C-alpha positions as CSV (number, residue, x, y, z in Angstrom):
1,X,0.0,0.0,0.0
2,X,1.4,3.5,-0.8
3,X,2.4,5.6,2.2
4,X,-0.4,8.2,1.6
5,X,-3.1,5.5,1.4
6,X,-1.9,3.8,4.6
7,X,-1.8,7.2,6.4
8,X,-5.4,8.0,5.3
9,X,-6.6,4.6,6.6
10,X,-5.0,5.3,10.1
11,X,-6.4,8.8,10.3
12,X,-9.8,7.5,9.3
13,X,-9.7,4.9,12.0
14,X,-8.6,7.4,14.6
15,X,-11.5,9.7,13.6
16,X,-13.9,6.9,14.2
17,X,-12.5,6.2,17.6
18,X,-12.6,9.9,18.5
19,X,-16.3,10.3,17.6
20,X,-18.2,7.3,19.1
21,X,-21.9,6.8,18.7
22,X,-23.9,8.7,21.3
23,X,-24.5,6.3,24.3
24,X,-28.1,6.1,25.5
25,X,-28.3,7.0,29.2
26,X,-29.6,4.3,31.6
27,X,-33.0,5.8,32.8
28,X,-32.7,3.8,36.1
29,X,-29.6,5.8,37.1
30,X,-31.8,8.8,37.9
31,X,-34.0,6.6,40.0
32,X,-31.0,5.3,42.0
33,X,-29.8,8.9,42.5
34,X,-33.1,10.0,43.9
35,X,-33.3,6.9,46.2
36,X,-29.8,7.6,47.4
37,X,-30.8,11.2,48.3
38,X,-33.3,9.9,50.8
39,X,-31.2,9.8,54.0
40,X,-33.1,6.9,55.6
41,X,-33.1,4.7,52.4
42,X,-30.6,1.9,52.5
43,X,-31.0,-0.1,49.3
44,X,-33.2,-0.7,46.3
45,X,-33.8,-3.5,43.8
46,X,-36.1,-3.3,40.8
47,X,-37.1,-6.0,38.4
48,X,-38.9,-5.4,35.1
49,X,-40.1,-8.2,32.8
50,X,-38.2,-10.6,35.0
51,X,-34.9,-8.9,34.6
52,X,-33.0,-7.0,37.3
53,X,-32.8,-3.4,36.1
54,X,-31.5,-1.8,39.3
55,X,-29.8,-3.1,42.4
56,X,-27.9,-0.7,44.7
57,X,-27.1,-0.4,48.4
58,X,-26.4,3.1,49.5
59,X,-25.7,2.6,53.2
60,X,-26.4,0.0,56.0
61,X,-26.1,-3.8,55.6
62,X,-24.9,-5.5,52.4
63,X,-27.4,-6.5,49.7
64,X,-27.2,-10.1,50.7
65,X,-28.0,-9.6,54.4
66,X,-31.4,-10.5,55.8
67,X,-32.9,-7.3,57.3
68,X,-35.9,-6.5,59.4
69,X,-38.9,-5.9,57.2
70,X,-41.2,-5.0,60.1
71,X,-44.9,-4.9,59.0
72,X,-44.2,-6.3,55.5
73,X,-44.6,-9.4,57.7
74,X,-48.3,-8.8,57.6
75,X,-48.4,-9.2,53.8
76,X,-46.5,-12.5,54.3
77,X,-49.0,-13.7,56.8
78,X,-51.8,-12.7,54.4
79,X,-50.1,-14.9,51.8
80,X,-50.1,-17.8,54.2
81,X,-53.8,-17.3,54.8
82,X,-54.3,-17.8,51.0
83,X,-52.2,-20.9,51.2
84,X,-54.4,-22.3,54.0
85,X,-57.5,-21.6,52.0
86,X,-55.9,-23.2,48.9
87,X,-55.3,-26.4,51.0
88,X,-58.8,-26.5,52.6
89,X,-57.4,-25.8,56.1
90,X,-59.7,-22.8,56.3
91,X,-63.2,-23.4,54.9
92,X,-63.6,-19.7,53.8
93,X,-62.8,-16.2,54.7
94,X,-66.2,-16.0,56.3
95,X,-65.2,-18.7,58.9
96,X,-65.2,-17.3,62.4
97,X,-62.9,-17.7,65.3
98,X,-65.5,-19.6,67.2
99,X,-65.7,-22.2,64.3
100,X,-62.0,-22.6,63.4
101,X,-60.0,-21.7,66.6
102,X,-62.3,-21.6,69.6
103,X,-59.4,-22.5,71.9
104,X,-57.8,-19.1,71.2
105,X,-60.7,-17.2,72.7
106,X,-60.0,-16.2,76.3
107,X,-62.6,-16.7,79.0
108,X,-64.5,-13.5,79.7
109,X,-64.1,-12.2,76.2
110,X,-66.9,-10.2,74.6
111,X,-69.3,-12.6,72.9
112,X,-68.7,-10.8,69.6
113,X,-65.1,-12.1,69.6
114,X,-66.3,-15.6,68.5
115,X,-68.0,-14.0,65.4
116,X,-64.8,-12.3,64.2
117,X,-64.1,-13.7,60.7
118,X,-60.8,-14.5,58.9
119,X,-61.6,-11.7,56.5
120,X,-61.9,-9.3,59.5
121,X,-58.4,-10.3,60.6
122,X,-56.7,-10.2,57.2
123,X,-58.1,-6.7,56.5
124,X,-57.6,-5.4,60.1
125,X,-61.3,-4.7,60.5
126,X,-61.7,-6.6,63.7
127,X,-63.2,-3.7,65.6
128,X,-61.1,-4.3,68.8
129,X,-58.9,-1.6,70.3
130,X,-55.6,-1.5,68.4
131,X,-52.4,-3.0,69.7
132,X,-50.2,-0.8,67.5
133,X,-48.9,2.7,68.1
134,X,-48.8,3.6,71.7
135,X,-50.4,0.3,72.7
136,X,-47.7,-1.8,71.1
137,X,-45.3,-1.8,74.0
138,X,-47.8,-2.8,76.7
139,X,-49.2,-5.5,74.4
140,X,-45.9,-7.2,73.7
141,X,-45.1,-7.0,77.5
142,X,-48.3,-8.9,78.3
143,X,-48.3,-12.6,79.3
144,X,-50.4,-13.8,76.4
145,X,-50.5,-11.7,73.2
146,X,-53.4,-13.5,71.6
147,X,-55.6,-13.4,74.8
148,X,-54.6,-9.7,75.4
149,X,-55.6,-8.7,71.9
150,X,-58.9,-10.6,72.0
151,X,-59.7,-9.2,75.5
152,X,-59.6,-5.5,74.4
153,X,-62.8,-3.5,74.1
154,X,-64.6,-3.1,70.9
155,X,-64.3,0.4,69.4
156,X,-66.1,-0.5,66.2
157,X,-68.2,-3.3,64.9
158,X,-66.3,-6.1,63.1
159,X,-66.1,-5.3,59.4
160,X,-67.0,-1.6,59.9
161,X,-63.5,0.0,59.4
162,X,-59.8,-0.6,59.2
163,X,-58.0,-0.3,62.5
164,X,-54.3,-0.9,61.9
165,X,-53.2,-3.4,64.5
166,X,-50.4,-5.9,64.6
167,X,-52.5,-7.9,67.1
168,X,-55.0,-8.7,64.4
169,X,-52.3,-10.4,62.3
170,X,-50.8,-12.1,65.4
171,X,-54.3,-13.6,66.0
172,X,-54.4,-14.6,62.4
173,X,-51.0,-16.3,62.6
174,X,-52.2,-18.2,65.7
175,X,-55.3,-19.4,63.7
176,X,-53.1,-20.6,60.8
177,X,-51.0,-22.6,63.3
178,X,-54.1,-24.0,64.9
179,X,-55.7,-25.2,61.7
180,X,-52.5,-26.6,60.2
181,X,-50.8,-28.0,63.3
182,X,-47.6,-26.3,62.3
183,X,-45.7,-23.2,63.5
184,X,-45.9,-20.0,61.5
185,X,-42.1,-20.3,60.8
186,X,-42.6,-23.8,59.3
187,X,-45.5,-22.5,57.2
188,X,-43.5,-19.6,55.9
189,X,-40.5,-21.7,55.1
190,X,-42.3,-24.6,53.3
191,X,-45.2,-22.8,51.6
192,X,-43.5,-19.9,50.0
193,X,-39.9,-19.7,51.2
194,X,-38.8,-23.0,49.6
195,X,-40.8,-22.5,46.3
196,X,-39.2,-19.1,45.9
197,X,-35.7,-20.2,47.0
198,X,-35.7,-17.9,50.0
199,X,-34.1,-18.5,53.4
200,X,-36.3,-17.4,56.3
201,X,-34.6,-17.0,59.6
202,X,-36.5,-17.6,62.9
203,X,-38.0,-14.5,64.4
204,X,-39.7,-13.2,67.6
205,X,-42.1,-15.5,69.5
206,X,-44.7,-14.7,72.1
207,X,-44.7,-16.1,75.7
208,X,-46.7,-19.2,74.4
209,X,-44.1,-19.9,71.7
210,X,-46.1,-18.6,68.8
211,X,-44.2,-16.7,66.1
212,X,-45.2,-13.1,65.9
213,X,-47.7,-12.6,63.1
214,X,-47.3,-9.2,61.5
215,X,-43.9,-8.0,62.6
216,X,-40.2,-8.7,63.0
217,X,-39.6,-11.1,60.1
218,X,-36.3,-10.6,58.2
219,X,-35.6,-11.0,54.4
220,X,-33.0,-10.1,51.9
221,X,-33.7,-7.6,49.2
222,X,-33.7,-10.5,46.7
223,X,-36.2,-12.4,48.9
224,X,-38.5,-9.3,49.1
225,X,-38.5,-8.8,45.3
226,X,-39.1,-12.5,44.7
227,X,-42.1,-12.4,47.0
228,X,-43.5,-9.3,45.1
229,X,-42.8,-11.0,41.8
230,X,-44.9,-14.0,42.8
231,X,-47.9,-11.7,43.3
232,X,-47.1,-9.9,40.1
233,X,-47.3,-13.2,38.2
234,X,-50.6,-14.3,39.6
235,X,-49.1,-16.6,42.3
236,X,-46.5,-18.3,40.1
237,X,-42.8,-18.4,40.5
238,X,-40.2,-20.5,38.7
239,X,-42.9,-22.3,36.8
240,X,-44.8,-23.4,39.9
241,X,-48.1,-22.2,41.2
242,X,-47.2,-21.1,44.8
243,X,-50.5,-19.4,45.5
244,X,-53.7,-19.7,43.6
245,X,-54.3,-17.0,41.0
246,X,-57.8,-16.5,42.6
247,X,-56.3,-15.6,46.0
248,X,-53.8,-13.2,44.4
249,X,-56.5,-11.4,42.4
250,X,-58.8,-11.1,45.4
251,X,-55.9,-9.9,47.5
252,X,-55.4,-6.9,45.2
253,X,-59.0,-5.7,45.3
254,X,-59.8,-2.9,47.7
255,X,-61.6,-4.1,50.8
256,X,-61.2,-1.1,53.1
257,X,-59.1,2.1,53.5
258,X,-56.3,3.3,55.7
259,X,-57.1,6.3,57.8
260,X,-53.4,7.2,58.0
261,X,-52.1,7.0,54.4
262,X,-55.5,7.2,52.5
263,X,-54.5,4.2,50.5
264,X,-57.0,1.3,49.9
265,X,-56.3,-2.0,51.5
266,X,-56.9,-5.5,50.2
267,X,-55.7,-8.7,51.8
268,X,-52.4,-7.6,53.3
269,X,-51.6,-5.1,50.6
270,X,-52.0,-1.4,50.4
271,X,-53.4,-0.4,47.0
272,X,-52.8,2.8,45.1
273,X,-52.8,4.4,41.6
274,X,-50.4,6.8,39.8
275,X,-51.0,8.1,36.3
276,X,-53.7,5.6,35.8
277,X,-51.5,2.6,36.8
278,X,-52.5,0.4,39.7
279,X,-49.9,-0.7,42.2
280,X,-49.8,-2.9,45.4
281,X,-47.6,-2.0,48.3
282,X,-46.4,-4.0,51.3
283,X,-45.2,-1.5,54.0
284,X,-43.1,-1.8,57.1
285,X,-42.0,0.6,59.9
286,X,-39.1,2.8,59.0
287,X,-39.7,2.5,55.2
288,X,-39.4,-1.2,54.3
289,X,-41.4,-1.6,51.0
290,X,-42.3,-4.1,48.4
291,X,-44.2,-2.6,45.5
292,X,-45.5,-4.6,42.5
293,X,-47.0,-3.0,39.4
294,X,-48.4,-5.9,37.3
295,X,-49.4,-3.9,34.2
296,X,-45.8,-2.6,33.9
297,X,-44.3,-6.1,34.7
298,X,-42.4,-4.5,37.5
299,X,-41.5,-5.2,41.2
300,X,-39.5,-3.0,43.6
301,X,-38.0,-3.8,47.0
302,X,-36.7,-1.0,49.1
303,X,-35.2,-1.0,52.6
304,X,-34.6,1.8,55.1
305,X,-33.3,2.4,58.6
306,X,-35.7,0.3,60.7
307,X,-35.1,2.4,63.8
308,X,-36.5,5.6,62.4
309,X,-40.2,6.4,61.8
310,X,-41.5,6.8,58.2
311,X,-44.7,8.7,58.2
312,X,-46.8,9.8,55.2
313,X,-45.7,13.4,55.8
314,X,-42.0,12.3,56.0
315,X,-39.9,9.4,54.7
316,X,-42.8,7.3,53.6
317,X,-44.2,10.2,51.6
318,X,-40.8,10.6,50.0
319,X,-40.8,6.9,49.0
320,X,-44.3,7.3,47.6
321,X,-43.1,10.2,45.4
322,X,-40.1,8.1,44.3
323,X,-42.5,5.3,43.2
324,X,-45.2,7.5,41.7
325,X,-43.2,10.3,40.1
326,X,-40.0,8.4,39.1
327,X,-40.1,4.6,39.1
328,X,-43.5,4.2,37.5
329,X,-42.9,6.7,34.7
330,X,-39.5,5.1,33.9
331,X,-41.0,1.6,33.9
332,X,-43.8,2.8,31.6
333,X,-41.3,4.3,29.1
334,X,-39.2,1.1,29.2
335,X,-42.1,-1.0,28.0
336,X,-42.6,1.4,25.1
């Protein structure tokens, strides 16, 4: 090759290297930046169409560590309620405490306690005085958590309104143990932990040895997102039907409404809408969140400092704006 021709080829190649094609920015980077800016937020994982599109830890434990998910535990107990219905251990959501677990009812309880239904429990519409908030400490310091919760005065009729109360889910967990003859830990491990490939550590137990229903469970971010994906896919995971599609669909229908957040509530899931898109939310103290958006084929798991409060006017409100104003719009654009 003549010298001039060789030089032209080299210069042409150098020009191509110096002017690369414009790279398309990753839209999830902006979501990560906004999550990182939330001081209490520790980590976030997002899957869309089955693929992990974002996974970052900003502070706190490593991504693979099991962390307290607080009241996300309630959503897990709700899933175990569906599993008990699928297996015929519970005849229906209309079944009452007096019918399926009369031994749990303490002597001297209001006669209406026997008529509390499984649906009342899983929607926290029991009507009894709450055990959450300022009542939580005295409740967990009592000698019998189930009896204490069921001995409280009625402040509303069963089924009339949502009264957020961990005691309702602890009673529900005790019922599930009664009808199955197995501990709540065993049920969680075998009925959704194993099918989803999730390790579930043992957690807090009451004075009678019952695992706490509705609080103190621990999961990894991956475990949280797998649980949300199971609901997004109609109860399926890894080709297996872990929960019936009927239970999942019924769980994501509004049954009542939270007086605190204003969100609707199904069976263990808070339900909201942003830009015409429905989403389901599992929420725990401090800002532990699983959010699944079936129409956008997306599930998010987010953890925060479990020792700090996360109110609707504070950190939880920031998380909601992140989901509604950033995550959902990006997920919508990614689907085209």
